[in-house]
TORKOL-4160 file (C-alpha; in steps of 0.2 Angstrom, whole numbers, padded with zeros to 4 digits, m for minus):
209
<pt num="1" X="m0067" Y="0230" Z="0122"/>
<pt num="2" X="m0058" Y="0213" Z="0118"/>
<pt num="3" X="m0074" Y="0204" Z="0112"/>
<pt num="4" X="m0076" Y="0219" Z="0101"/>
<pt num="5" X="m0062" Y="0216" Z="0093"/>
<pt num="6" X="m0065" Y="0199" Z="0090"/>
<pt num="7" X="m0083" Y="0201" Z="0087"/>
<pt num="8" X="m0077" Y="0211" Z="0072"/>
<pt num="9" X="m0063" Y="0200" Z="0067"/>
<pt num="10" X="m0078" Y="0187" Z="0067"/>
<pt num="11" X="m0087" Y="0196" Z="0053"/>
<pt num="12" X="m0075" Y="0201" Z="0042"/>
<pt num="13" X="m0071" Y="0180" Z="0043"/>
<pt num="14" X="m0091" Y="0176" Z="0038"/>
<pt num="15" X="m0088" Y="0183" Z="0022"/>
<pt num="16" X="m0076" Y="0171" Z="0018"/>
<pt num="17" X="m0083" Y="0158" Z="0003"/>
<pt num="18" X="m0070" Y="0143" Z="0003"/>
<pt num="19" X="m0068" Y="0125" Z="0005"/>
<pt num="20" X="m0068" Y="0130" Z="0023"/>
<pt num="21" X="m0087" Y="0137" Z="0025"/>
<pt num="22" X="m0099" Y="0123" Z="0031"/>
<pt num="23" X="m0117" Y="0131" Z="0028"/>
<pt num="24" X="m0135" Y="0130" Z="0034"/>
<pt num="25" X="m0148" Y="0123" Z="0022"/>
<pt num="26" X="m0155" Y="0140" Z="0018"/>
<pt num="27" X="m0136" Y="0145" Z="0015"/>
<pt num="28" X="m0132" Y="0155" Z="0030"/>
<pt num="29" X="m0114" Y="0151" Z="0037"/>
<pt num="30" X="m0115" Y="0140" Z="0050"/>
<pt num="31" X="m0095" Y="0135" Z="0053"/>
<pt num="32" X="m0078" Y="0142" Z="0048"/>
<pt num="33" X="m0063" Y="0130" Z="0050"/>
<pt num="34" X="m0048" Y="0138" Z="0053"/>
<pt num="35" X="m0050" Y="0154" Z="0058"/>
<pt num="36" X="m0033" Y="0158" Z="0067"/>
<pt num="37" X="m0025" Y="0156" Z="0051"/>
<pt num="38" X="m0035" Y="0168" Z="0043"/>
<pt num="39" X="m0036" Y="0184" Z="0054"/>
<pt num="40" X="m0021" Y="0191" Z="0066"/>
<pt num="41" X="m0034" Y="0197" Z="0079"/>
<pt num="42" X="m0040" Y="0175" Z="0081"/>
<pt num="43" X="m0021" Y="0173" Z="0077"/>
<pt num="44" X="m0016" Y="0183" Z="0093"/>
<pt num="45" X="m0032" Y="0175" Z="0103"/>
<pt num="46" X="m0025" Y="0157" Z="0098"/>
<pt num="47" X="m0010" Y="0164" Z="0108"/>
<pt num="48" X="m0016" Y="0173" Z="0121"/>
<pt num="49" X="m0008" Y="0167" Z="0137"/>
<pt num="50" X="m0025" Y="0166" Z="0146"/>
<pt num="51" X="m0028" Y="0156" Z="0134"/>
<pt num="52" X="m0012" Y="0146" Z="0133"/>
<pt num="53" X="m0004" Y="0142" Z="0152"/>
<pt num="54" X="m0023" Y="0136" Z="0156"/>
<pt num="55" X="m0022" Y="0119" Z="0143"/>
<pt num="56" X="m0002" Y="0118" Z="0148"/>
<pt num="57" X="m0009" Y="0119" Z="0167"/>
<pt num="58" X="m0023" Y="0106" Z="0160"/>
<pt num="59" X="m0013" Y="0094" Z="0149"/>
<pt num="60" X="0002" Y="0095" Z="0158"/>
<pt num="61" X="0013" Y="0098" Z="0141"/>
<pt num="62" X="0018" Y="0111" Z="0130"/>
<pt num="63" X="0003" Y="0110" Z="0118"/>
<pt num="64" X="m0002" Y="0117" Z="0099"/>
<pt num="65" X="m0017" Y="0122" Z="0091"/>
<pt num="66" X="m0024" Y="0107" Z="0081"/>
<pt num="67" X="m0039" Y="0114" Z="0075"/>
<pt num="68" X="m0051" Y="0133" Z="0076"/>
<pt num="69" X="m0066" Y="0140" Z="0070"/>
<pt num="70" X="m0082" Y="0150" Z="0073"/>
<pt num="71" X="m0098" Y="0142" Z="0076"/>
<pt num="72" X="m0110" Y="0156" Z="0070"/>
<pt num="73" X="m0127" Y="0149" Z="0078"/>
<pt num="74" X="m0140" Y="0161" Z="0070"/>
<pt num="75" X="m0156" Y="0159" Z="0068"/>
<pt num="76" X="m0164" Y="0142" Z="0065"/>
<pt num="77" X="m0146" Y="0137" Z="0066"/>
<pt num="78" X="m0143" Y="0117" Z="0065"/>
<pt num="79" X="m0144" Y="0105" Z="0078"/>
<pt num="80" X="m0127" Y="0098" Z="0084"/>
<pt num="81" X="m0130" Y="0079" Z="0090"/>
<pt num="82" X="m0122" Y="0074" Z="0105"/>
<pt num="83" X="m0103" Y="0067" Z="0102"/>
<pt num="84" X="m0085" Y="0069" Z="0108"/>
<pt num="85" X="m0073" Y="0081" Z="0100"/>
<pt num="86" X="m0058" Y="0069" Z="0102"/>
<pt num="87" X="m0067" Y="0054" Z="0095"/>
<pt num="88" X="m0069" Y="0064" Z="0079"/>
<pt num="89" X="m0051" Y="0070" Z="0077"/>
<pt num="90" X="m0044" Y="0052" Z="0082"/>
<pt num="91" X="m0053" Y="0042" Z="0070"/>
<pt num="92" X="m0050" Y="0056" Z="0057"/>
<pt num="93" X="m0036" Y="0065" Z="0059"/>
<pt num="94" X="m0025" Y="0052" Z="0068"/>
<pt num="95" X="m0023" Y="0060" Z="0085"/>
<pt num="96" X="m0016" Y="0045" Z="0095"/>
<pt num="97" X="m0021" Y="0051" Z="0110"/>
<pt num="98" X="m0035" Y="0061" Z="0123"/>
<pt num="99" X="m0024" Y="0076" Z="0130"/>
<pt num="100" X="m0034" Y="0091" Z="0121"/>
<pt num="101" X="m0043" Y="0105" Z="0127"/>
<pt num="102" X="m0057" Y="0113" Z="0117"/>
<pt num="103" X="m0057" Y="0129" Z="0123"/>
<pt num="104" X="m0074" Y="0138" Z="0118"/>
<pt num="105" X="m0074" Y="0159" Z="0120"/>
<pt num="106" X="m0093" Y="0168" Z="0118"/>
<pt num="107" X="m0096" Y="0182" Z="0107"/>
<pt num="108" X="m0113" Y="0182" Z="0112"/>
<pt num="109" X="m0122" Y="0183" Z="0128"/>
<pt num="110" X="m0127" Y="0163" Z="0128"/>
<pt num="111" X="m0143" Y="0159" Z="0136"/>
<pt num="112" X="m0153" Y="0145" Z="0140"/>
<pt num="113" X="m0165" Y="0151" Z="0125"/>
<pt num="114" X="m0152" Y="0153" Z="0113"/>
<pt num="115" X="m0146" Y="0137" Z="0110"/>
<pt num="116" X="m0132" Y="0134" Z="0122"/>
<pt num="117" X="m0118" Y="0120" Z="0124"/>
<pt num="118" X="m0126" Y="0103" Z="0131"/>
<pt num="119" X="m0113" Y="0093" Z="0141"/>
<pt num="120" X="m0114" Y="0078" Z="0151"/>
<pt num="121" X="m0102" Y="0082" Z="0165"/>
<pt num="122" X="m0092" Y="0068" Z="0170"/>
<pt num="123" X="m0092" Y="0058" Z="0153"/>
<pt num="124" X="m0073" Y="0062" Z="0148"/>
<pt num="125" X="m0070" Y="0050" Z="0161"/>
<pt num="126" X="m0078" Y="0037" Z="0150"/>
<pt num="127" X="m0062" Y="0041" Z="0135"/>
<pt num="128" X="m0065" Y="0036" Z="0119"/>
<pt num="129" X="m0085" Y="0030" Z="0117"/>
<pt num="130" X="m0081" Y="0015" Z="0104"/>
<pt num="131" X="m0101" Y="0016" Z="0101"/>
<pt num="132" X="m0099" Y="0030" Z="0091"/>
<pt num="133" X="m0108" Y="0031" Z="0074"/>
<pt num="134" X="m0104" Y="0042" Z="0059"/>
<pt num="135" X="m0116" Y="0051" Z="0051"/>
<pt num="136" X="m0122" Y="0051" Z="0031"/>
<pt num="137" X="m0133" Y="0052" Z="0020"/>
<pt num="138" X="m0142" Y="0068" Z="0018"/>
<pt num="139" X="m0133" Y="0079" Z="0028"/>
<pt num="140" X="m0123" Y="0095" Z="0025"/>
<pt num="141" X="m0103" Y="0095" Z="0024"/>
<pt num="142" X="m0099" Y="0099" Z="0042"/>
<pt num="143" X="m0106" Y="0084" Z="0049"/>
<pt num="144" X="m0100" Y="0073" Z="0037"/>
<pt num="145" X="m0085" Y="0068" Z="0049"/>
<pt num="146" X="m0094" Y="0070" Z="0067"/>
<pt num="147" X="m0094" Y="0054" Z="0074"/>
<pt num="148" X="m0114" Y="0054" Z="0085"/>
<pt num="149" X="m0116" Y="0046" Z="0101"/>
<pt num="150" X="m0131" Y="0032" Z="0100"/>
<pt num="151" X="m0147" Y="0035" Z="0111"/>
<pt num="152" X="m0143" Y="0020" Z="0119"/>
<pt num="153" X="m0128" Y="0026" Z="0125"/>
<pt num="154" X="m0132" Y="0043" Z="0130"/>
<pt num="155" X="m0146" Y="0038" Z="0141"/>
<pt num="156" X="m0135" Y="0028" Z="0150"/>
<pt num="157" X="m0122" Y="0043" Z="0150"/>
<pt num="158" X="m0133" Y="0055" Z="0159"/>
<pt num="159" X="m0144" Y="0042" Z="0168"/>
<pt num="160" X="m0126" Y="0043" Z="0176"/>
<pt num="161" X="m0118" Y="0060" Z="0173"/>
<pt num="162" X="m0134" Y="0071" Z="0171"/>
<pt num="163" X="m0135" Y="0084" Z="0160"/>
<pt num="164" X="m0131" Y="0103" Z="0159"/>
<pt num="165" X="m0132" Y="0119" Z="0151"/>
<pt num="166" X="m0116" Y="0131" Z="0150"/>
<pt num="167" X="m0122" Y="0147" Z="0148"/>
<pt num="168" X="m0112" Y="0164" Z="0152"/>
<pt num="169" X="m0110" Y="0185" Z="0146"/>
<pt num="170" X="m0102" Y="0187" Z="0131"/>
<pt num="171" X="m0082" Y="0187" Z="0136"/>
<pt num="172" X="m0086" Y="0170" Z="0145"/>
<pt num="173" X="m0072" Y="0155" Z="0141"/>
<pt num="174" X="m0075" Y="0137" Z="0142"/>
<pt num="175" X="m0061" Y="0125" Z="0144"/>
<pt num="176" X="m0070" Y="0107" Z="0140"/>
<pt num="177" X="m0061" Y="0091" Z="0140"/>
<pt num="178" X="m0059" Y="0085" Z="0121"/>
<pt num="179" X="m0071" Y="0070" Z="0129"/>
<pt num="180" X="m0083" Y="0077" Z="0135"/>
<pt num="181" X="m0099" Y="0070" Z="0127"/>
<pt num="182" X="m0110" Y="0089" Z="0122"/>
<pt num="183" X="m0120" Y="0094" Z="0109"/>
<pt num="184" X="m0134" Y="0109" Z="0105"/>
<pt num="185" X="m0151" Y="0111" Z="0099"/>
<pt num="186" X="m0158" Y="0122" Z="0086"/>
<pt num="187" X="m0155" Y="0140" Z="0089"/>
<pt num="188" X="m0175" Y="0146" Z="0090"/>
<pt num="189" X="m0172" Y="0164" Z="0092"/>
<pt num="190" X="m0167" Y="0180" Z="0082"/>
<pt num="191" X="m0153" Y="0181" Z="0098"/>
<pt num="192" X="m0138" Y="0172" Z="0088"/>
<pt num="193" X="m0125" Y="0163" Z="0096"/>
<pt num="194" X="m0108" Y="0163" Z="0091"/>
<pt num="195" X="m0093" Y="0154" Z="0099"/>
<pt num="196" X="m0075" Y="0153" Z="0095"/>
<pt num="197" X="m0067" Y="0137" Z="0097"/>
<pt num="198" X="m0049" Y="0132" Z="0098"/>
<pt num="199" X="m0045" Y="0116" Z="0100"/>
<pt num="200" X="m0027" Y="0113" Z="0110"/>
<pt num="201" X="m0018" Y="0096" Z="0110"/>
<pt num="202" X="m0005" Y="0091" Z="0119"/>
<pt num="203" X="0012" Y="0091" Z="0106"/>
<pt num="204" X="0021" Y="0076" Z="0109"/>
<pt num="205" X="0040" Y="0075" Z="0105"/>
<pt num="206" X="0046" Y="0061" Z="0094"/>
<pt num="207" X="0065" Y="0055" Z="0096"/>
<pt num="208" X="0070" Y="0042" Z="0083"/>
<pt num="209" X="0086" Y="0031" Z="0089"/>
């Protein structure tokens, strides 16, 4: 029942047309950012105790929502190269330290066939990987701010840690360290792979004296 409510909310959010929407080359929606700001159901998800409390435990602090988005990953949905989410938020948004959790809520069953998230388990212990380089050239707007991991660095990480796919039924929730190296391939099936992402970060209190 909860997944059905969230899926309906996502369907309405996918109708948006603005700067927060990133599209595939064929014009279909790839990503929409700030989804918890546009819909009360998605806003409620971002404050759900089963989302917030584990993030408090993992960070050991009070937290806030730094970003939210939906990745529709429809038929022929684009490849997302290997990267760290914190690398983007540190370089682009100025987050000072890697104390964030990426929460992924599966709206569809994710299998080995419909472009599951691929992760290098344990790579988060490396912290920020400085070798990552910004994408440029002919590239859609969302990827413009992604810092991809070089093939040489990825090879070294995989030799040490391996690679795992993250699969599960609709309604599954993944809690992932913001420094974990991950990516996904093109979805070559007609089976949608929609995931809601909520990036939750340690709240820092600054006292001026």
